[in-house]
C-alpha positions as CSV (number, residue, x, y, z in Angstrom):
1,X,6.7,-23.4,-5.6
2,X,6.1,-24.7,-2.1
3,X,2.6,-25.3,-0.7
4,X,2.9,-22.4,1.8
5,X,4.1,-20.1,-1.0
6,X,1.2,-21.2,-3.2
7,X,-1.3,-20.5,-0.4
8,X,0.3,-17.2,0.4
9,X,0.3,-16.1,-3.3
10,X,-3.4,-17.1,-3.6
11,X,-4.2,-15.0,-0.5
12,X,-2.4,-12.0,-1.9
13,X,-4.1,-12.3,-5.2
14,X,-7.5,-12.6,-3.5
15,X,-6.7,-9.5,-1.4
16,X,-5.7,-7.5,-4.5
17,X,-9.0,-8.5,-6.2
18,X,-11.2,-7.7,-3.2
19,X,-9.6,-4.3,-2.5
20,X,-9.3,-3.4,-6.2
21,X,-5.5,-3.1,-5.9
22,X,-4.5,-2.7,-9.6
23,X,-2.1,0.2,-9.6
24,X,-4.6,2.3,-11.5
25,X,-5.5,5.9,-10.4
26,X,-9.1,6.3,-9.3
27,X,-10.9,9.6,-8.8
28,X,-11.5,10.1,-5.1
29,X,-12.2,13.0,-2.7
30,X,-10.7,11.2,0.3
31,X,-8.0,13.9,0.6
32,X,-10.6,16.5,1.2
33,X,-12.4,14.3,3.8
34,X,-9.2,13.4,5.6
35,X,-7.5,16.9,5.5
36,X,-10.2,19.6,5.1
37,X,-8.1,22.2,6.8
38,X,-5.1,21.6,4.6
39,X,-7.3,21.7,1.5
40,X,-8.8,25.1,2.5
41,X,-5.4,26.4,3.5
42,X,-4.0,25.4,0.1
43,X,-6.7,27.4,-1.7
44,X,-6.2,30.4,0.6
45,X,-2.4,30.3,-0.1
46,X,-3.1,30.0,-3.8
47,X,-5.4,33.1,-3.8
48,X,-2.8,35.0,-1.8
49,X,-0.1,34.1,-4.3
50,X,-2.4,35.1,-7.1
51,X,-3.1,38.4,-5.5
52,X,0.6,39.2,-5.0
53,X,1.4,38.2,-8.6
54,X,-1.4,40.4,-10.0
55,X,0.0,43.3,-8.0
56,X,3.5,42.8,-9.2
57,X,4.6,44.3,-12.4
58,X,7.2,41.6,-13.1
59,X,5.1,38.6,-12.1
60,X,1.8,39.6,-13.7
61,X,2.8,38.1,-17.1
62,X,3.4,34.7,-15.5
63,X,0.1,34.3,-13.7
64,X,-0.9,31.7,-16.4
65,X,2.0,29.5,-15.1
66,X,0.7,29.7,-11.6
67,X,-2.8,28.7,-12.7
68,X,-1.5,25.8,-14.9
69,X,0.8,24.5,-12.1
70,X,-2.0,24.7,-9.5
71,X,-4.5,22.8,-11.7
72,X,-1.9,20.1,-12.4
73,X,-0.8,19.7,-8.8
74,X,-4.4,19.8,-7.6
75,X,-5.2,16.9,-9.9
76,X,-3.0,14.6,-7.8
77,X,-5.1,15.3,-4.7
78,X,-8.2,13.9,-6.4
79,X,-6.8,10.6,-7.4
80,X,-6.0,7.6,-5.2
81,X,-3.8,4.7,-6.4
82,X,-4.1,1.3,-4.6
83,X,-0.8,-0.4,-5.2
84,X,-0.9,-4.1,-6.1
85,X,0.6,-6.4,-3.5
86,X,3.0,-9.0,-4.8
87,X,4.7,-12.0,-3.3
88,X,7.9,-11.0,-4.9
89,X,7.9,-7.7,-3.0
90,X,8.0,-9.3,0.4
91,X,11.3,-8.6,2.2
92,X,12.6,-6.5,-0.7
93,X,13.8,-3.0,0.3
94,X,14.0,-0.8,-2.8
95,X,12.1,2.0,-4.3
96,X,8.8,0.0,-4.3
97,X,8.8,0.5,-0.5
98,X,8.4,4.2,-1.2
99,X,5.3,3.4,-3.3
100,X,3.4,0.8,-1.2
101,X,5.3,0.7,2.0
102,X,6.2,-2.4,3.9
103,X,2.7,-3.8,3.7
104,X,3.9,-7.3,4.4
105,X,4.9,-6.2,7.9
106,X,1.8,-4.2,8.8
107,X,-1.0,-6.3,7.3
108,X,-2.2,-9.4,9.1
109,X,-3.0,-12.5,7.2
110,X,-6.6,-13.7,7.3
111,X,-7.3,-16.6,9.6
112,X,-8.4,-18.7,6.6
113,X,-4.7,-18.7,5.3
114,X,-3.5,-20.0,8.7
115,X,-6.2,-22.7,8.7
116,X,-5.4,-23.7,5.1
117,X,-1.7,-24.1,6.0
118,X,-2.5,-26.1,9.1
119,X,-4.9,-28.4,7.3
120,X,-2.9,-28.9,4.2
121,X,-1.5,-32.4,3.7
122,X,1.3,-30.9,1.6
123,X,2.8,-28.9,4.5
124,X,5.0,-31.0,6.8
125,X,4.5,-31.2,10.5
126,X,7.6,-29.3,11.4
127,X,6.3,-26.2,9.6
128,X,2.9,-26.6,11.1
129,X,4.5,-26.8,14.6
130,X,6.5,-23.7,13.8
131,X,3.4,-21.9,12.6
132,X,1.6,-22.9,15.8
133,X,4.5,-21.6,17.9
134,X,4.4,-18.3,16.0
135,X,0.7,-18.0,16.6
136,X,1.0,-18.6,20.3
137,X,3.8,-16.0,20.6
138,X,2.4,-13.3,18.5
139,X,-1.3,-13.9,18.2
140,X,-1.8,-12.3,14.8
141,X,0.7,-13.0,12.0
142,X,1.8,-10.7,9.2
143,X,2.4,-11.7,5.6
144,X,6.2,-11.5,6.5
145,X,5.7,-14.1,9.2
146,X,4.2,-16.5,6.8
147,X,6.9,-15.6,4.2
148,X,9.6,-16.7,6.7
149,X,7.9,-20.1,6.8
150,X,8.3,-20.4,3.0
151,X,12.0,-19.7,3.3
152,X,12.3,-22.3,6.0
153,X,10.3,-24.7,3.9
154,X,12.5,-24.1,0.8
155,X,15.7,-25.0,2.7
156,X,15.6,-28.7,3.9
């Protein structure tokens, strides 16, 4: 493991710990706070469907199915899952992107990581110069930007 890769992995692990990113579902009402109109509309639609089913001679026997499905589907709205970030997921486009997105392109690295790389005696001066050039061009760097340094460091 290269020094930049080690520092990047430490930063990702620290981020996972601080943000409680552990892939576990947690009860939350953030959906109601973020989308109150959708939440109310969902209940209005459910009551309208229930009324139609109770009026219908053929659907009245399956009202229990509507209630069970609504309770199960509603349960998903009250749980949030914070996906765990992993170094191995950077630059991998597969089904995990559907779960946690391309976080490595949209999240910026903390300044402490950049400082640690620039002050580390185990990182050669070429990579430090390349990092300085990236900072001067982009300003803030994403996890993917630092990851590209690890690839450059791995190939002499």
